[in-house]
N, C-alpha and C positions, 0 to 999 in steps of 0.2 A: 502493499499501498503507499502512497508519494505521502510524505508530509503531510502536506497542506490538508491532505485527507484525512489524514489519523488526527490532524489539532481539532476537526472538526466530530469526527466519530471514537475517539478511541475517551477513555476516561468513565465511559455512561453504560449506565444497567439497562442487562437488554432482557431484565426478567418481564414476561407479559404483567401491563396492573404498574411496571413502575412509572414515576414521572420521567421526563426526555433527559431532563436537566436535576443533577443532585441537590434536594436541597438544603435548604441551610440547615444546622441542628445548631441552637445555641442553648447546650448544655457542655457544664465542667467537667461533672462526671454521669458513671451508667450505669445499670442495674446488675450486679454480678450473678456469677454462676459459680459453686463452690465446687465443680468437676472442673472449670477453665478458669485457672486460677491466673492464666496468661492471657483471657480474654480483654478487650475495652475494658474499662474498668475509671478513667481519669485523662481528657482530653490534653491535660499538659506533656502526657506520658504519651498518648497514644492518638492525638487524634480526633477527629470528628468521619463523619464519611465525604463530607467534601473536602478532606482533608487528604482522605486516601485517595477518592477521583483523582485529584489534583497532580499526585503521587503517580497514581498510573498512566496519566498523561504526559508528564513531563518526561519518564524515565527514558523509553525508548526511543527518544528527541534524541536523547544523546548517547546510544546505547550501554545505557545501566538500568538498572535503579537510583529513583530520585525520593530524596529527603527533601521536605521547604520546610520554612522556617522564618520566621517574624520577621525577621529582614535581609536582605543583600548582608547588610553586615555581619548577623546573628549568624548564619551561614560562613561569613569569612572567617571569622573566631572560633568556632567551632572547630576548622583547619588548622588554625595558626595554634591553639591552643594544645592542638595533639604533641606538638613539640617537644621535646623531654627537657628538664632541664640544666642546662649545660648543652643544652643543644645548635646547630644554627639555624638559621633562614637566611635562605637568597630571595631577595627583592628586587624589582625594578630599581633603578635610581627617581623618577617620579611616578609611583602609584598613587593609587586612588588612595585620598587622603587621609580616611580612617584607616586604611590598611597600612600605609605609614605610621603612624601615631599607636598601634596597637607594638606595631615590631619596636619601632624604637623605647617607648617604654618599658616593653620587654627588655630591649638592651640596657638599660636605663637601671634598671631594677635586678639586671644580674638574670636574668630567669635563662637568656638566651644569647647568642653570637649575633650579629646582623651583617650579610654582606649586601652590597648593592651595586646595580651591576646595569649597565648601556640594555637594555631590553634586544639592539640589534648585533650584542655582542657576542656572536651564536656561541663562539668557543670559551669564552668566560663562563656563559649557563652550564657547558658543557661540561669544563674545568670543577664547575660548581657541584655537582653532582657528585663530585668522590668525599666531599666531605659533607654538605651540610643534610641536615635532615628533613627540609624542606625546601624545593624550589616553589616561589609565590610568580605563576607567568602573568601579563596583561593583556591581553591582546587582542583584536588593537588596543593600544594603550589612551589611558583617558588622561587629559585632553588631547597630546601630542601625537595620538595615531598612529605611533611606530607597532609595526604587525612582527612578531617573533617570528622567526624561523620552528615553529613545535614542530615539523614531523624530524628536524635534525634533533634537538633539546629531549623532544617527548619522548623520542626511539633512541638516543643513546643506552649504553650498560650503566646500569648501574644496582646497588646497594637494596635490594630487598626493604630494607628498611628506610632508604628513601625514598619520600614521595613529591612528587609533581602534580601539583594544583595549578588550575589553568582558568582564571578570571574571563568565561567569557560571554561577560553580558551584552560590549557592545554588538559582537557576530552574530547573538543568537545559534540556538542549537543547529537555526537554517541553512548558515555560511559558513561555521569548523563545525569540525567534530576530531577536536582534541582527544577524546577514551582512545577513538580508532588509530589514531595517533601515536597512542604509549601512555597518555596523561594517566595518575591514577585516579583523581576527580577534579568535576567540571564547579566552579560556581559561578553563578547568575544571579543576581540583583533581578527577582521578578518585578518590582516597582519598574520596572521598564519597559525593554520590549514584550515581554511577554503581558505582564498586565495591559499595557498597550493608552490606559486612560485615566494616567496620572491621580486616580483613587485610591489607593494602597499603599501596604511597605506587605510587601512579598522576597523571599529570600531561597533561593535550591541548591543545594549540592546533589552531583549526579555520579554514582559510582558505581566498577561492575564486583569488584570485591566485595560479599556482602558481609564479614566481617570486620571490614572499615566500614562499610554504612552504619552497623549498629554501635559501633562505638561513636558516629556522629550525633545518633541516634539516642543514646545514653548522654552527651553531653547534651545534646539541644534538653529533653526532661531533667536532668540537670539544673540548666545556667537557666532555664524557661524561656528558652530561644523559640517555644511552638508557636504556631501560626494560629489566631484564633477564626472559628468560623466563616465569620464574615469577607474574612479578609481573603480565604482559601477560594469561596465562592466566585469571587468576584477575580479575582486573580485565573481561575477558571474561565470562566466565561471568555475575559478578554484575552484567553491565549487561543481563543475557536475562530481569531482572526487575524492569528498573528503574522500568518504567512501574508497577509492579503496586505496588510498594513507593512510588513520590513518590503516589500514586494516593490509598494508603488511608493515608498518613502526612496528609497535606494535607487531606482531611475530615475526620483526627482532631484537625490544626492548628486548623482555625476553630473548633471545638467551644472546645475549653480555651483557645484564646482571649479567646474572646466570654465563657466561665466568671471567667473569672482577673480581667477589667476589669471585675467587677463582685463582684470579693470585697472585703471589707473591709478585707483586711489586705495590697490588691496595689496600689502607688500608681497604677503605669503598667504599658504594655503596647505593647509596636512589633509590631505583625504589620500584613503590608501591606491581610490581607484585612477589616478593621478601620473601617467607613467614619469611626470616627476617627480614624487613624492620617493624620498629614500627606500623603502622597503616597501616597493610597488611591485618587484619582481619576486619579491618573497610570497607575496602576499597572492600573488598568482598563479603558487605552485597546490596551496591545498586549497585555500578559502572560494566560496562558488559565488560570494559574490562581496562589495564592500561596507555597503552598511548603507547608515542613515545617519550616522556622526561624522561631522570635520570638526578642523577648527581655522580658523585665521586670525588677521591681524591689518587690521589697516594703518594706511599712511597717520604719522602723525604720534602723539603721546596718548600716552595708556587713557588720559581720562577722555580724550577719542573715542576710544572704543564704549567706554561706559556711556557716551552722552548718545553714540550710534541705538547702542542698546534700548533706551531713555526717548528713543523717537522714532521707535516701530506701533505702525498701527495696527497690524495685523499679528505677527510674529508678535509673544509673550518676551515680556525680558523675566524669565524664569530660572531657577536654580531646576534640578535634575534635568530628564531627558526621558526617551522611549515613546511619549507619551501620541495620540492623534493630532494633535497642535503642535505647531515648530516652536520652538523656545532659543532664543540666545543670553548667555549670560559672558558678561568677566571674570573670567575668572581667578584673577592676580589678585582679587581684590576678599578672596574668601580666605578665613583662619588656615592657617598650613599650606598653603597654595601661594606664599609668596615666590618661591622660585619657576613661577609661571612666566612665562613674556609676558608683561605688563599692558600689551596691547592685544593679548590673546581674547580671542572671543569662540566658545566654543558654541555649537551653531548643533542641534538636534532637527534635524529636516522632518517634519508631520508632512500629513497625510493630504495637506491642502494642492488648491490646481498650481501648477509648480510654479506659471506666469505672475500668479498674482503671490507669491511668497516671491518674485524677484524681481516685481515694482516695490514692496516694501522691503527690500533689503535697500532697492535704486534710492529710494526717497529719504532713508534715513543716510545713506554713503553722502548726497547731495546738501539734507541738510546741516550737517557735521564737518564740510569742506572748510580746506583753511584753520580746522582745531590747530 
């Protein structure tokens, strides 16, 4: 079955008389059966029927079994905290700021050692496999859009105790398959493209090893990272249209990136679908599309980037990404993102008409010219 069809048909109860959509079950606890002590008893530990349906839908998309969390950060934390005391974590130079915060905080507390590597330094990542307990890859990266050579890094020989995790949020399961390339676990902030409507917080881990997944399940239960019934329902509903949304948005993204690249008021554009992108050639070898995320820098000081965002009329000046609506924001003003180029605007392309998106960008550029 094609992925686009599975997204619509998977995770549903096909029992005669069952509701077509798995209902919201607003209950924290469930009736017990003494003969089945391992049965569902408490939502923090076992979730609800909508949680199970969401996990049943998401797992096959990445070629494994899924476990859903209250947010992408809750999912990421479950992986990071698996590293033993005194261990070593390899992270990108510029990872998502929440992941960077946890990694650096752990190093400050002498919990582990952190190695920071350029995502494009494939040899460095392969070398890190010799000493690291965890390689945390983020590809494409947020917001510099670097694409890691996942086939080489994930497929390299390593110790059974070394875990390779990939944050695949920007690519979604539609555009790359890290588990098939040799990764151990894939993380998604399902808040973004999977949910797709900017109305929930959700995260997921997908792995092939059932023992590894049970480790994450135990950590989710202990730390309280379980997802709520309503959020499960909304994520599941949003995921049904992910293929339609992502395909539409990335088609527009390619057009917009090419136009921005030629615009005299734009200094640089970072989009893996552009031949000028430093990791375009690598991305072409294993990605089936380049996604709906990019970043660009207008001419002038950082303040112009902020003013450009303020002058948008249809596109929303807002954080986060992956919704049906296009959003932009200047990332360098976000606490913990000070190393980002001061004029960088992160652009999440939505599902509006591409010409309307371009018209809005163009008028905002014109309105801030000369700053």
